[in-house]
N, C-alpha and C positions, 0 to 999 in steps of 0.2 A: 734155827729159825725161831724168832720170838713168838710167843703166844699170849693172847689176851684171855684172862679168865673171867667169864661172865656166868654167874650162878653155878660155879663148880665145874663148868665144861670148858676145856681148853680149845680155843679156836685160833688157827693161824691168823696173824694180823691181816694178811692180804685177802682173806675170805670174809671178813666181817661185813664189808659193804654188800657183797652179794647175798649174804645170809639175811641181812636186814631187808634187802629188796625182796627176797623169797618170802620172808615173813609177812611183808605187806601185801604181796600178791596172793598169799594163801587165802585170805578172806574173800577176795574176788573169785578165786577158783572154787571155793566152797559154795558161794552164792550161785555161780554159773551151774555147778553140778546139781544144786538143789532145784534150780529152774528147769533144767533138763529132765530131772526125775519127775517134777511136777507136771510138765507138759506130756511126758510119757504116760503118767497115770491118768491124766485127763483124756488123752487119746484112747487109752484102753477102756475107760469108762464110757466114752461115746460109742466105741465099737460094741461094747456089751449091751448098751441100751438099744442100739440099732439091731443087734441080733435078737433081742426080745420082741422086736417089731413095734416098739413105741415111737 
């Protein structure tokens, strides 16, 4: 099987398209994970403030 060498890493030719797709989706996944963490922190903050009675 042939391999393409990009930045010193050997990748089988048939996998390069899916790796590029995964790389482009990675930014979206990081953004979604960040938004989920932010909303969780926001909810925890609201619950904390309510527990203080404010």
